[in-house]
matplotlib code that plots the C-alpha trace (Angstrom):
import matplotlib.pyplot as plt

x = [239.0, 235.8, 234.1, 231.2, 229.1, 227.0, 225.3, 221.5, 220.1, 219.7, 216.8, 216.2, 218.1, 221.6, 224.3, 227.5, 229.6, 228.8, 229.1, 232.6, 233.7, 232.5, 234.1, 237.4, 237.2, 236.0, 233.4, 230.7, 228.3, 225.5, 224.7, 222.7, 222.9, 220.5, 217.1, 216.0, 212.4, 210.9, 208.9, 206.4, 207.2, 206.3, 208.8, 207.6, 210.1, 208.3, 210.2, 213.3, 216.7, 218.3, 218.4, 220.9, 221.2, 223.6, 222.6, 221.6, 218.9, 217.2, 216.9, 215.5, 213.0, 211.5, 211.5, 209.5, 210.2, 207.8, 208.9, 209.7, 212.5, 214.5, 215.1, 216.8, 220.5, 221.2, 224.2, 225.2, 227.4, 229.6, 230.0, 227.8, 224.8, 225.5, 225.5, 222.1, 220.7, 221.6, 220.1, 216.9, 216.8, 218.4, 220.1, 222.2, 224.2, 227.2, 229.1, 231.0, 234.0, 232.0, 231.3, 228.6, 231.1, 232.9, 229.5, 228.5, 231.7, 231.0, 227.4, 228.5, 231.0, 228.6, 225.1, 223.3, 221.3, 219.0, 217.7, 215.6, 215.7, 217.6, 215.7, 217.8, 216.5, 217.8, 217.6, 216.4, 219.9, 222.3, 226.1, 226.7, 224.7, 224.6, 221.7, 223.5, 226.7, 224.9, 222.7, 225.9, 226.7, 223.3, 221.4, 217.9, 217.8, 214.6, 215.3, 212.9, 213.3, 212.5, 213.8, 215.0, 217.5, 216.5, 219.4, 219.3, 218.5, 220.9, 223.2, 221.7, 222.7, 224.5, 226.6, 227.5, 228.6, 230.8, 232.4, 233.2, 234.8, 237.0, 235.4, 235.8, 239.0, 237.3, 234.1, 233.0, 231.6, 230.2, 228.8, 229.5, 226.0, 226.6, 229.9, 228.3, 225.6, 228.2, 230.3, 227.3, 226.1, 229.6, 229.9, 226.4, 227.3, 230.7, 232.5, 235.2, 238.1, 236.7, 236.7, 240.0, 242.0, 239.7, 240.4, 237.7, 237.4, 236.0, 234.7, 236.1, 237.9, 234.6, 233.6, 236.8, 236.3, 232.9, 234.8, 236.9, 234.5, 235.7, 239.3, 242.2, 240.4, 242.4, 241.1, 241.8, 240.3, 239.6, 241.6, 238.4, 234.9, 233.3, 232.7, 235.4, 238.1, 236.7, 237.1, 240.6, 241.4, 240.1, 242.1, 245.3, 244.8, 243.9, 247.1, 249.2, 247.8, 248.9]
y = [-55.4, -54.4, -51.9, -49.6, -49.5, -46.3, -47.0, -47.1, -50.5, -52.8, -54.6, -58.1, -57.3, -58.9, -56.4, -57.4, -54.7, -56.0, -59.6, -58.9, -57.3, -60.4, -62.8, -60.9, -61.7, -58.4, -58.0, -55.5, -53.6, -51.8, -48.2, -46.6, -42.8, -42.1, -43.7, -43.9, -42.8, -43.3, -40.2, -42.4, -40.7, -42.7, -41.5, -41.6, -43.4, -43.2, -41.1, -41.0, -41.3, -43.0, -43.2, -41.8, -43.4, -41.9, -44.1, -47.7, -46.1, -44.6, -48.0, -49.5, -46.6, -47.1, -50.9, -52.6, -50.8, -50.8, -52.9, -49.7, -48.8, -51.9, -51.2, -47.9, -47.4, -46.9, -44.8, -45.8, -43.7, -46.7, -50.5, -51.1, -49.2, -50.9, -54.4, -53.7, -52.4, -55.6, -57.7, -55.8, -56.6, -53.6, -54.9, -51.9, -50.6, -48.3, -47.7, -44.6, -44.6, -43.3, -39.6, -37.5, -35.2, -38.2, -39.7, -36.5, -36.6, -40.3, -39.6, -36.6, -38.8, -41.7, -40.4, -38.5, -35.5, -35.9, -39.3, -37.8, -36.4, -38.3, -39.3, -38.8, -40.9, -39.0, -38.2, -35.0, -33.8, -33.7, -33.5, -32.5, -30.5, -33.2, -31.7, -28.4, -30.0, -32.0, -29.0, -27.1, -30.0, -29.9, -32.5, -32.3, -33.9, -34.6, -35.1, -37.3, -37.1, -40.7, -40.7, -38.6, -39.4, -38.6, -38.3, -40.2, -38.0, -39.8, -42.7, -45.7, -46.4, -49.6, -47.8, -45.0, -47.6, -49.5, -46.2, -45.3, -48.7, -48.3, -51.4, -50.3, -50.3, -48.2, -46.6, -46.7, -43.5, -43.6, -40.1, -36.5, -36.3, -39.5, -38.1, -34.8, -36.6, -38.8, -35.8, -34.0, -37.0, -37.7, -34.1, -34.1, -37.3, -35.9, -38.8, -36.8, -38.1, -41.7, -41.8, -40.0, -43.3, -45.0, -45.0, -43.3, -45.0, -42.4, -42.9, -39.6, -36.4, -34.7, -37.3, -36.7, -33.0, -33.4, -34.8, -31.7, -30.5, -33.4, -32.1, -34.5, -37.8, -40.4, -40.5, -42.9, -42.1, -44.6, -44.2, -44.1, -43.4, -46.8, -49.8, -51.9, -49.3, -49.0, -52.7, -52.5, -49.6, -51.5, -54.6, -52.6, -50.9, -54.2, -55.7, -52.8, -53.3, -57.0]
z = [48.4, 50.2, 47.9, 48.5, 45.3, 45.0, 41.6, 41.4, 42.4, 39.4, 41.1, 39.8, 36.6, 36.3, 36.8, 34.8, 36.6, 40.1, 38.9, 37.5, 40.8, 42.7, 40.2, 40.7, 44.4, 45.7, 48.4, 47.4, 49.6, 47.8, 48.8, 46.0, 46.2, 43.3, 42.5, 38.9, 38.4, 34.9, 33.7, 31.8, 28.5, 25.4, 22.7, 19.1, 16.8, 13.5, 11.0, 13.2, 11.6, 14.6, 18.3, 20.8, 24.3, 26.8, 29.8, 30.5, 32.7, 29.6, 28.0, 31.1, 31.6, 28.1, 27.6, 26.2, 22.9, 19.9, 16.9, 14.9, 17.2, 16.7, 13.0, 13.8, 14.3, 18.0, 19.0, 22.5, 24.7, 25.7, 25.7, 28.7, 27.2, 23.8, 25.4, 27.0, 23.8, 22.0, 24.8, 24.4, 20.7, 18.9, 15.7, 14.6, 17.6, 17.3, 20.5, 21.6, 24.0, 27.0, 26.9, 25.3, 23.6, 22.0, 21.0, 19.3, 17.2, 16.3, 15.2, 13.1, 11.3, 10.8, 10.4, 7.6, 8.8, 5.8, 7.0, 9.7, 13.3, 15.9, 19.1, 22.2, 25.1, 28.1, 31.8, 33.3, 34.0, 31.1, 31.6, 28.0, 25.5, 22.8, 21.1, 20.7, 19.5, 16.8, 15.8, 14.9, 12.5, 10.8, 12.8, 14.3, 17.7, 19.6, 23.3, 25.1, 28.9, 30.0, 33.6, 36.4, 39.2, 42.7, 45.3, 48.5, 51.5, 53.9, 54.3, 56.0, 59.6, 58.5, 56.0, 58.4, 61.0, 58.4, 57.3, 60.9, 61.4, 58.3, 56.8, 53.1, 51.0, 48.3, 47.0, 43.4, 41.9, 38.4, 37.8, 38.9, 40.4, 42.4, 43.6, 44.6, 46.5, 48.2, 49.2, 50.7, 52.7, 54.0, 55.2, 56.8, 58.7, 59.8, 58.1, 56.2, 58.4, 58.1, 54.3, 53.8, 53.8, 51.3, 47.6, 45.6, 42.2, 39.7, 36.2, 35.0, 36.1, 36.4, 39.0, 40.9, 40.9, 42.6, 45.6, 46.1, 48.9, 51.0, 50.8, 50.3, 49.7, 47.6, 44.0, 41.2, 37.7, 35.0, 31.7, 29.8, 31.2, 30.8, 33.1, 31.5, 32.3, 35.8, 36.4, 35.0, 37.4, 40.4, 39.4, 39.1, 42.5, 44.1, 42.7, 44.0, 47.5, 47.7]

ax = plt.figure().add_subplot(projection="3d")
ax.plot(x, y, z, "-o")
ax.set_aspect("equal")
plt.show()
């Protein structure tokens, strides 16, 4: 399949998700719709009872970490974030299944509020009130906004041309904000009819709902909101099309 990948550009850093798509035989064209901009915040980790990370972008926006951070238990939203945390040197990583709500339940069952406040490394826009959910269970959460995501102002001329030609079999959308940005840019470029035959691979139902403004596009949603399930979804649909 020829896939349009809308995730933020990983730059020089290896991207296991893209590598897995290419290894599976897919052709991947990058069209980042969000740019990750670190805020420059320098979180304090002394006295913390643990870390919460709900995005790989948060880890990349803070690194390098001070030595004190690596001794803390790190609660990662999903396997991809957990894998990056281990690569950076974190020794105690506990992974959730992919959403903030599920991660909050996991933390509540595993952590002790008496140990100290939890430091949440987060983006400017939060999809779930994790701090509020944990506060209701007796935890103190200190949110450190370490990055913001800036949406693209337009699709590039090359991408617009390829979309008009029907060059893509599918588009990969990994967050509601990315999907909302995609839907807006597609509408502005009058490409609604061109993208309707494409399969829109969505990380979650919330991502799929963000496409409703396009009206009638084909949507396939991962069984769980993590990169492994997205890869499995794409593999299933590619097999069905053979």
